[in-house]
C-alpha positions in Angstrom: 19.9 -7.6 0.9 18.1 -5.1 3.1 14.4 -5.3 2.4 11.4 -3.0 2.9 7.9 -4.4 2.3 5.0 -2.0 1.5 1.4 -2.9 1.2 -0.2 -0.3 -1.0 -3.9 -0.9 -0.7 -6.7 -3.1 -2.0 -5.5 -5.9 0.3 -9.1 -6.8 0.9 -12.2 -6.5 -1.3 -14.1 -4.6 1.3 -17.7 -3.5 0.9 -16.8 -1.2 -2.0 -19.9 -1.4 -4.2 -23.4 -2.9 -4.0 -22.8 -6.1 -6.0 -19.8 -7.1 -3.9 -21.8 -9.6 -1.7 -23.2 -11.4 -4.8 -19.8 -11.7 -6.3 -18.0 -13.0 -3.2 -20.6 -15.2 -1.6 -19.3 -18.4 -3.2 -15.8 -17.8 -1.8 -17.3 -17.1 1.7 -15.6 -13.7 1.8 -18.5 -11.3 2.2 -17.9 -10.2 5.7 -15.1 -7.8 6.3 -13.8 -10.0 9.1 -13.7 -13.1 6.8 -11.7 -11.1 4.2 -9.3 -9.9 6.8 -8.8 -13.4 8.3 -8.1 -14.8 4.8 -5.4 -12.3 4.3 -4.0 -12.7 7.8 -3.7 -16.5 7.4 -2.1 -16.1 3.9 0.4 -13.6 5.3 1.2 -15.7 8.3 1.9 -18.7 6.0 4.1 -16.6 3.8 6.1 -15.1 6.6 6.6 -18.5 8.3 8.2 -19.7 5.1 10.9 -17.1 5.2 14.1 -17.9 7.2 13.8 -16.0 10.5 17.5 -15.3 10.8 17.4 -13.7 7.3 14.5 -11.6 8.3 16.2 -10.5 11.5 19.2 -9.4 9.6 17.7 -7.9 6.5 14.1 -6.7 7.1 14.3 -2.9 7.3 10.5 -2.1 7.7 6.9 -2.8 6.8 4.7 -0.1 5.5 0.9 -0.2 5.2 -1.0 2.3 2.9 -4.8 1.8 2.5 -6.5 1.6 -0.9 -9.9 2.5 -2.2 -11.4 -0.9 -1.3 -10.4 -0.2 2.3 -11.4 3.4 2.6 -14.6 3.2 0.5 -15.9 0.6 3.0 -17.7 3.1 5.3 -14.6 5.1 6.2 -16.7 8.3 6.2 -19.0 6.8 8.8 -16.6 4.8 10.9 -13.1 6.3 10.4 -11.8 2.8 9.9 -9.8 1.8 6.8 -9.8 -1.9 7.7 -6.0 -2.1 7.5 -5.4 -2.2 11.3 -5.6 -6.0 11.2 -2.7 -6.0 8.9 -0.6 -3.8 11.1 -1.4 -5.9 14.1 -0.6 -9.2 12.3 2.8 -7.8 11.2 3.6 -6.4 14.7 2.7 -9.7 16.4 4.9 -11.6 13.9 7.8 -9.3 14.5 7.5 -9.4 18.3 7.1 -13.2 18.4 10.2 -13.7 16.2 12.2 -10.9 17.9 12.6 -8.8 14.7 13.1 -5.2 15.4 12.0 -3.7 12.1 9.2 -1.1 12.5 5.7 -1.5 11.1 4.2 1.8 10.1 0.7 2.7 9.1 0.6 5.9 7.0 -2.3 8.1 7.7 -1.0 11.4 6.5 1.9 12.9 4.6 4.0 15.9 5.8 4.8 18.5 3.2 7.7 20.9 3.0 5.5 23.8 4.0 5.0 22.6 7.5 1.5 21.2 6.9 0.1 17.9 5.8 -2.2 16.4 3.2 -5.0 14.3 4.6 -4.1 11.3 2.6 -2.5 7.9 2.9 1.0 8.4 1.4 4.4 7.1 2.4 7.5 9.2 1.7 10.6 7.4 2.8 14.3 7.2 2.3 15.3 3.5 1.9 18.9 2.5 1.2 19.6 6.0 -0.2 16.6 6.0 -2.5 13.5 8.2 -2.2 10.4 6.0 -2.1 6.9 7.3 -2.6 4.1 4.7 -1.9 0.4 5.5 -2.4 -2.5 3.6 -3.7 -3.5 5.8 -6.7 -0.9 7.5 -8.9 -3.3 10.5 -9.0 -6.2 11.5 -6.8 -9.4 9.8 -8.1 -7.1 7.3 -9.8 -6.3 9.5 -12.8 -9.4 8.1 -14.5 -10.1 8.9 -18.1 -6.5 8.5 -19.3 -5.5 6.1 -22.0 -2.3 4.2 -22.6 -0.1 2.7 -19.9 -1.5 2.8 -16.4 1.7 4.4 -15.2 1.3 7.4 -17.5 -0.5 9.6 -14.9 2.8 9.7 -13.0 4.1 12.1 -15.6 1.3 14.5 -14.6 2.0 14.0 -10.9 5.7 14.7 -11.1 5.2 17.7 -13.4 2.6 19.3 -11.1 4.3 19.0 -7.7 7.6 20.9 -8.3 10.3 20.3 -5.7 8.2 18.1 -3.5 9.0 14.9 -5.3 12.4 15.8 -6.7 14.1 13.4 -4.3 11.8 10.5 -5.0 13.4 7.7 -7.1 10.7 5.0 -6.9 6.9 5.3 -6.8 4.9 2.2 -5.6 1.2 2.1 -6.4 -1.5 -0.5 -6.8 -5.2 0.0 -7.7 -5.1 -1.4 -11.2 -5.6 -5.1 -11.5 -2.7 -5.7 -13.9 0.9 -5.0 -12.8 3.1 -2.7 -14.9 6.0 -0.4 -14.6 7.6 2.5 -16.5 10.7 4.7 -16.0 9.8 8.4 -16.2 12.7 10.9 -16.2 14.8 8.4 -14.3 12.1 7.6 -11.7 10.7 4.1 -11.5 6.9 3.9 -11.4 5.5 0.5 -10.4 1.9 -0.6 -10.4 1.8 -3.7 -8.2 -1.8 -4.5 -8.9 -4.5 -5.2 -6.3 -4.7 -8.4 -4.2 
């Protein structure tokens, strides 16, 4: 089948909070470079295991959307979300194996009023389905809610009017336990963080 692969943030631990070095020192993944290299090697091994002819025929696109562990790691000071390594790794793999599917890094979302939100959101049509991919379901993660982690999607869909009417699937991450829910015929999927 035609396949699109989206990375929806928290791919690396980053330098997201003060205790992070103490928690990660035993794994040797304190430096941003080491975290990126670990993911790069894991991704290379996974992609090499897939049959190249199948990828050439069926891979439709890769999408990369940063998460809070990437953008909280000094993005305000450096402008870097620490996801460019992932884009470069995917592009190199595609070029080496002569796969023509695009790799896209989402740094803003266009809205139907001619402007954009300064956010990392993917809005795509894939195989006739509208796909929304973003790290949080709601800005600030929709904290304070109880119940299923997918419940904030009800608030998102209710508050955006026509903008998301053509979206059929919402891909998110952030929470550490995967879950999904169908809300008014829309699939909301929490992939969980890496």
